[in-house]
N, C-alpha and C positions, 0 to 999 in steps of 0.2 A: 476162143480166147476173149472175144468181145462180149460173148454171153456171160462169161464169168465176171468180167468187170462190171457189167450192168447189175448182176446179182449182188456183188459186193457193195456197190453204191446204194442200191435199194435197201440192203440190209442196214447200212449205216444210217440212211435217212429214217428208216422205221425206228431204229434204236434211238437216234437223237430225238425224234418226235415223241417217242414213248417217254424218254427222260424229261422232256419239256412238260409233257402232260402230267407226269408224276410230281414234278416241282410245282407246277401250277395248282395241282390238286392239294399239295401240302400247304401251299400259301393260302389257298382258299380255306382249307380245313383249319389252319392255325388262326386265320382271321376270324372265322366263325367261332372257334373255341375261345379265343381271347375276348371277343366282343360280346359273346353270349354266355359262355360257361364260366370264364375266369375274369369277367369284366370287373366285378367288385374287388377281387384280389389286387389286380393291377392298378385300379384307381387308388386303392389304399396305399400301394407301394409308391405310386407317383406322389401322392399327397405327403407321404413321410419324408420326401426329399424336397418339399417346398414349405416355406413358412411365409404366409402372406402378412402384409401390413406391419412390417418390422419398423420400429421407430428409429430414425436416423438422427442422432444428436447433432444439433447445430454447433458450429465452432463458436465458442464463447469469446466475446470481445476482450480486448486488453484494457487494463487500467494503466493510465499514463500519468507522468508528472506534468507540471505546468509547462515544461520544456519538451514534452513528448518522449521522455525516456520511459521505457516499459517497466512498470512496477509489478504487474501481474500478467501472466500470459499463459495460454494453453499450448502445451507441447506434447509430441508423441513419445511414448515409452513402449517397451516391448517385453513380453514374457516369452521365454525360450523353452521349447519342448522337443522331444523325440517320440515318434510313433513307431514302436518296435514291431508292429503288425504288418508293415509294408512287405509285400511278397519279394521285392527285389533285394531286400537286406538279408543275405544268407549268413550262416554261421561263420564260414571261412572269411568272408568280407569283414564281419564284425571283429573276429579275432585278429585280423591283420591291422586294424586301425584303433582298437580300443586303448592300447597303451599310449600311442602318440596323442590321441584325443584327450585322454585323462591328464597327461602332462601339460597340454596346452590350456585346458580348463583350469588346472591348479595354478599355473603361472599367471593366467589372466585375472582370476577372481580372488585367489589367495584364501578362500574360506575353508578349503579342505586340501589335504595332500593329494598327490597323484594317485597313490594307492587307494585312498578313500574314494576318489572319483571312480577308479576302475572297479572297485567292489560294488559301488552303487549302480554303475552302468551294466555290469554283468547280471546283477540281480534283476534289474528291470528288463534286460533282454530275455532272460530265461522265463520271466513271467509274461512276456509279450505285452508289456504295458503300452497303452495307447497314448498316454499323456505324461511321459516321464519329464519332470521339471529339471532342466539342466542346472539352473541357478535360481536360488530362492527369491531374488529381488528383481525388480524391473530394471531394464538397462536402456541406455540411450540408443539412438539410431546408429551412431558410430560404433558402439560396442556390439550391437547386433550384427552389423556388417562384418566386423572383425571376426566374431565367432562363426559366422557363416562360411568363412574361409578355412576353418580348422579341418584337420584330417577327418575323413568320413563325411562330415557335415557339408563339405564343399561339393559333394556329388549331387546335391539337390534333394528336394523333398521326396521324390518317388523312388530314389535309390537309397537314401539314408534315413528317411522318416523325419528329418529335421524340419520344424515349422515354428512360426512365431504367432503370437496374438498381440494385436495392436491395441494399446490403451492410451487414452487421452488423459493427461494429468495437468494440474494447475501448478505453475511454478512462479516464484518471486525472484527475478534475476539479481536483486540487490539484497537477498537474504532477509534479515530481520528488520531492515530499515522501514520504519513506519508500518510494521507488520500488523499491529492491532487495528490501525485505522484502515488499512487496505482490506483486512478481513479474511475470511476463510469460506470454504465451500463444503457442502454435503451433497448427496445425490439429488436433492430437491432444489439446490441452488445455494446462494449465499446465506451463511448462517449469522454473520455479524459484519460490522464495518461497511466499507463501500461496496464490497461484493454483495452484501444483502440489500443495502440502500438502493442500488441501481441494478438489481437482479433482472428486472424486466428488460431493461435496455441491453444488458450484457449477454443474456442467455440466447437471444435470437429466437428463431422459430424452427422447431424440429421438422424433419421431413418424414416421408414414408417410402418403404421399398419392399419388394417381394424378395425373399431369400431362397435361393435354389442351389442344391448340391450338384456340382458338375465335376466328375472324376475326383472325388474326395475333397473338393474345394468348394466352399460356399461362395456363390456369386450373388451380388446384390443388384437388382434391377429397379432403378428409381421410379416411383410413382408420383411423388411430390418432393421436389428438391428442398433441402434444408436452407434456411436463410441465416447467414452468420450474424452473430450479435454485434452490437455497436461497441466502439471503443469509448471509454469514459476518460476525459481529460480532467485530472484533479487540479487543485490549487497548490499542491505540495511542491516545494522547490527542494530538490535533492541535496543541494549544497547547504541550504539553511537547515534542512532536516538533519543532515549529518553533524553539522556544528552543534545543533541543539541537543541531540542524543549524547554526543561525546561530553559536552559540558555538564549535562545533568548527571550522567553516569559517574563521571569523575568525582563530582561533589558528593553523590550518594555514598560512594565507596569511602571517601575521605572521612565522612561523619557517621558512617554506618547507620544510615537512615532506613526506615521500613519501606516507604514508598516515595516516589517523586514524580511530579508532573510539570511539563513545560509546554507552552503554546505560543507560537509567534504568528501574529496576524497583520495583514497589510491594512493600514488605517483607512485609506480612502475607499477601498473596495470590499473589505470584510473577508478577503481570501486568506485562509489559514495556510501559511507557508511552511509550518512545521508543527508537529504535535508528538510528544513523547510521554509515555506513561510506564513507569518501571515499578516493580514490586520485588522486594528481596526474597529470594528462594532459600539462600543460605549465606553464610558469611562471604561477602564480596561478590556474590553471584546474583544478578538481577535479570528479569525477563518481563516482557509486556504480557500481562495476564488480563488486565481490565482497562477500559478506557476511562481512567479516573477523571480526566478533565471534563468529560461530558456526563458521566454517570454518577459521580460522587456527590452526595448531599452533605455538605460540610458547613460548619460555622466559620465564616471567613475571617474572623478576628479583626484586627485593626485596619485592614484594607477597607472595611465597611465605614470607618469614620469619615471618609471622604463623602460617602453617600449622605450621611447624617448632616454634616456641615453644609453640604450643597443645599439640602432642603431648608436648613435654618437661614442661610443667606438669601435664598430665593424668596422665602416667606417674610423676610425682613424682621425676624425675631432676634437676630444677632448680626453683628458686623465682624469683619475679619480682624479689626484692631480692638475689639471690645475685650476688656480685662475680665478674667475669671480666676478666682483664687483656688488653687489646687492644694494649698496648705502644705503639710508635710508628706503628701503622697498617700494619705489614708483618709477615706471618706465613708461615713456611715449612712447607709440608706435603709431605714427601718432597722431590722436585726442583721442585715447583711453588711459586709465590709467590702468596699471597692478600693483597689490599690493601683497606683502607678508603678511602672517597672523600676523606678528609682526611689521607691519609698524608703528603702534601707539607707539611702544617702540623704534623706531629709526632704525629698520631693522637689517640685518645681516652683512652689509658691505662686505668686500672682503672674499669670502669663496671658497673652492675647489668644483669641481663638485660632489665629493663624499659627501661633506657636504650639497650640495644642495638637495641631496636625503635624507640625514640624518635628516636635519631640514625642509624638504619639502618646499624649496624655489621655488616659481613660477618664480621669476626673474632669478635666477641662472640657472634653467633648460632652460628657454626660450632663454637666451643669448647664451647658449651652442649650441642650435639647430639653432638659427639665424646665429651664426658664421659659422657653417658648411654647412647650406642648404638654406640660404636666397636667393641666386642666382640660386639655383637648387632645388626648393621645391618639384618638382615631384620625384626627386631622393630619398628624404626622405620617401615619401609615398610608392614608389616602394619597399624600404627596409622593411617597415612595412608589405607589402603584402608578401614579401619573407619569413618573419617570420611565416606566416600562421595564423596570428591573424585575417585576414579578410576573411579567407576561410569559405564557407558555410558548416559547419559540421552538419550532420543529426544525432540528438540525438533520433530520432524516437518517438518524443513526439509532440502531436498536439498543435499548437499554438506557437511553438518555434520562437524566434526572431533570426535574423542574423546580424552580425556586419555591421555598416556603417562607413567607413573611406573614406572621399571624396578625390578626386584626382584633382589637379589644372587643368589638361587637360580636365576634363569632368564635373566638378562641377561648375555650373554657379554662385553660391554664394561665390566663393573663392575671398578673398580680402587680404589686407595687414596684417590684424590681425589674419587671419585664422591659419597660421602656428604657431606663438608664443603661441596662446591660446590652440591650439591643443596639444602642447608639454606637457601641464599639465592637459590634460583630458577634454577639451571642444571641441566643433565642431566635435566630434565623438560620435557615439552611439554603445554601446557594451553590450549585455546581461551579467549579472554577471558571469554566468558559463563559458563564454569565457575568462574573466579576470582570473578566477580560472585556466582554462586550461593553460594560459600563465605562471602563477606563478608556477604551478605544473611542467611545463617543466624546469623551473630554478632549482627546487628541484630534478628533474629527470635527471640531467647531461646534460640538453639541449634538450632532446628528448621530443617532444610535442605529447601527445596522447589524444584522445578525451575521455571525461567522458562517462562511460557506466552505465546502470541501471539494466541490466539483464545479466546473464551468461549462463543459461541453459534452454532448453525446455526438459521436462521429461515425458516419457510415460511408465506406468507400472514399475516405479522405475528406468528406464534406461534413460540416457541422449541421446537424439536423435538429438539435435542441441546444439552446443556450440558457445557462442559469446565472442569475444575478442575485446579489444579496438582498434580503428582505429589509425594508426600512421599518424599524420598530418604532422610532420616534424621530420626527424631523428636528426636534430640539428638546433636550432634557432639562434645560434651565435657561434663565435670562443671560444675555451676553455679558453683563457686568458680573454675574455670579460665576460664569465660566472663566472669565479673566482672573478673578480672585482665586478660584480653585487651582488654576494652572500655576499661578505664582506660588501657592502653598506647596504644590507637588514638586516644583523646581527647588524650593528651599529645603524640602526633605532630604534631597541629595546634596545640596550645597552646604547646608548648615545643620541638618537634623540627624535622624536616626540612620540615614543611609549615606553618610559622608564617605564611607568606604567605596561607594560606587562612582565617585568622581573619576573621570577618565580623561587623559590628555588627547584622546582621539575622537570620542563621541559623547555628546551631552545626553544625560538621562534624567527623566523626571518620573516620579511615582510614589508609592506608599508601601511601607513595610507593614507586616502583620504577624502577630504571634497569638495563637489561641491555645489555652490549656485543654488537654484531653483528660476527661475524668471517667472513672469507673467506680461505682458504689461510693461516690463522694471523695475518692482519692485521685490526685493528679497522677496519671500514668504515662504522661508524655506531652509533647507539644506539636503543634502544626505551625510551621513558619512559612511565610509567603512574601512575595514582592510582586506588585502589579504596577506597570507603568508603560512608558513609551519613549521612543528615541528616533532621531535626534531631537533634543528638546529645543525646538525652534518654532517659528510661526506655523509650519506645516510638517509635523512629525510624520515619518513614513511607516513606522512599525510600532505595534503595541505588543506587550508580552506579559505573561503571568508565569510564575514559578512557585509551586507549592511542594513543600517537603514535610513528611510526617515522621514523627518519632526519631529524630536524630539521637544517637547514643554517644557521640563524641563531640565535645565542645558545648559552649553555652548556646541554647536555642535562640537564634536571631534571624529575623527576616532580612536584615541587611547583609550580614556576614555570610549567610548560607544561601538563601534563595536569591537575594539580590546579586551576589557575586556570579551566580550562574547566568543571570540576565546580562550582567556587564560583559562576561566573556563572549556571549552570543553576539552582543552589539558590536564589540571590538573586532571580532572576526568577520562579521558582515561588513564592517567598515573597511577592513583590509582587502576584502574581495570586491570593493567598489559598489556596494549596494546603495550608498548615499551619494554617489558621484565618485570622481577619481580620488583615491586616497593620496596623501602626500608621501611619495616614495623617495628614498635616498638616490643620489646620482648613481648611475650605473658605472660599474667597473668593467669597462670594455676590453681590458687587457686579458681577462681570464673568464670568458663567457662562452656559452654554447648556443648554437642556433636551435631553437625548439623545433621539434618535429610536429608538423601540422597534419592532422587527420582529416579525411573527408567527412561529409555529413550534411546537415541542413545548411544551405547557403548562408542564411542570415547569421547563424551561430558561428560558422567557420570564419566568415568575414569579420564578425565582431571580435573573435579571438585574435585574428591577425591584427586588427586595429589596436587592440589592447596592448599587444606586445610590439607594436611598431614594425610588423613584418609586411614587406611589400608583397602584394598579390595582384594577379591579373585575371580578369574574367573574360575569356575570348568570345563568349556568346553575346550576341546583340541584346538579348533579353535574359535577365538573370534567372536561371533555373532554380527550382526549390532545393534540389539535391546536387551536390558537387563531389567530384573526386579530386584529391590534392596531389600534386607532383612537386617535389623539391627541385629548385633550380639554383644556379649560382646567384641569381639576382633576387630570389624570393620564392614565391609559390605560384604555380599555375593551377587554376581551378577550372576543371572541365565539367560541364553539365552532364549529369547522369540521365540518360534517356529512359523513360518509362513506357513500356508497352504491355498491355494486359496479355498474359500468357507467355511472356518472355522474361527470363531471369535478368534482373538489372545488375550492373556492376557495383559491388560493395567493397572491392579490394582497396585497402588503404583507409577504411573507415574504422571507427571504434565499434565495440560490440553493440552498444545501445542503439546507435544509428542504423547499423546493419540489420539488427533484429527488427526494428520498427519498419524499415523500408521493405524488407522481404515479406514480413508478415502482413503488411498492408496490401501487398500484391496477392495475398491468399496462399502463400507458400509456408511450409512447415520447416523449421530450422533446427539443426543440431549443431552443437558447438564443441570444438576441441581446442584447448589452450586458453590463453588470455592475452590481452593487449590489443594489437591491430590486426585486422584481417589481411592475410597474405595470400590466401588461396580459397577459392570457392568452387564447390562441386555440386551441380554442373557449372560450366563456365558461363560468364555473362553472354547473353544473346541466345542461349539455348531455349528452345520452346518447351515449356513445362505447363501442364494443366494445373488449374487451381487445386490446392491440397497437395501438390508435389513436394518432395523433400529437397532441401538444400543443405549441404554440409559446409560449415565455415571452419577453417583452420586459422588460428591466431598465434601470434608470437609477440 
């Protein structure tokens, strides 16, 4: 018995040893075969699953308003697919879920019926398509997560074949507001506007990674991390921008004009607070196609009379109270005829040079310039050059135009009529923003500064580059000349061609302009304009130009058309407190509602509470930059929002603009559902999330 047991144990030992030897031999054989015989094949196979040095696009920086509202941002979008080749997706499973899936897709997207979806899905399943596109358009993260819970698709990638491709897209949260100035993108970067002007700062530095396929999924292994682009803080004020666009659009539609341009600039700093450029696409429909304010080379018309008279006063060839006889409004210069706009009513007769500006007399202005410069015409042009009006100022915007003011020594087309017609805005070509720059200098005590569109480049919340306006001329004329010119521009509104602009709320000074547009010698339309500043006091705060081309309804007038746009802008800015507190009527406290205060930047929330007389309390000893707002019976409690890198901050109770900026400045990607105030955020505040993680905001 014992002998039999030993024999059995020995047999098992020999058998196991033999099996181990066979396995070892097989391992050795396969190792030798793979390393020597099939080495090249397996190396090629491994290489096919790896892609070295893949460019990892850096996250593009945001474009911000002057108050840090997001004007352009990079957000994720998704393309949705099904891979019908996955082994786990059997026919019986597909048949079980195809109808409810089709119904869910039809209900969600509405582009096809459930029956159409079912036919499309069955066709793709039978063909074993590897990239069946569920929906033809890109979707948001919220939509992607919703579709991922549909029948069949909720089983996951390896059982349903459902997968997504992540695409980064550029979005403008405020739609078309300032769209042309903000600009657009192509694959190589910004194509125009601020996207192009600050492309180097915005685009960041791309990284490198090796791409490797692991179980049907591409995995990226960073070799060099991408550096996110900087944010660009612009000079644009969204409230002024909205006011400007609405006022200009309404006037363009009322008079059925072809194009319209309006720019609002801060006098002391050169910051462009609003810029709008509209072109008529069809009756009543306008869009921003071209940045006319910067790019258009136009004859400025009578707004140029101020330039001419300033030169004459500065050179002492005329005085403001000097009399010039304009006769019956018709004046012959060689074989050409010059007319004042009231020639059909007998003209202005004998008027002072100041009145020539006040009433916009072509003849009065031309006679003053001929008196002083007819025998030294180059001297007049040289004076215009010294003013800085002909300087090639770089606004850092693609496609910008530069002034053309011809000189008799170099311009072959110069003739006897060039100088007199130039005196009131013909024979020169000047982009509207240059005309604004000149009038802004008048409001700025004679100091000419170039308009600017951006103030800061920001990285990780810190300003790394700061931009200031270029000083074109410290002074464009003598102080006495400036004082005389400012009196004339005030009288244009008080007594002259822009009396319609007198406002009970805000004083305005400036000059009207009307230029004829000719084609083959025939008048085909007019360009009307008004350029000035407000409030008209010792230190005006804002300058503005409005240019409208080819109005088809009404008599073409720089005052009634362009000027009224400027007046509406100025009055609405006054109502919003841009010149100090406006005079408001006494409150009717018997029937009022307590305004809801949203969280956001501490200084803005506090300022809003102060404006409405709302009591608020800041419990923190040191005022934080960001606060959350809680309504109480006695007012508002402001709680500091704590920021920690890698932790989702609380944005509940904030408006969308503040919430977006705060989350994206923390390196998070945001998807939005609804509008209004944030009432829910996913994940919750305090959750640890890596940079680039997604946050969903629900608003109501």
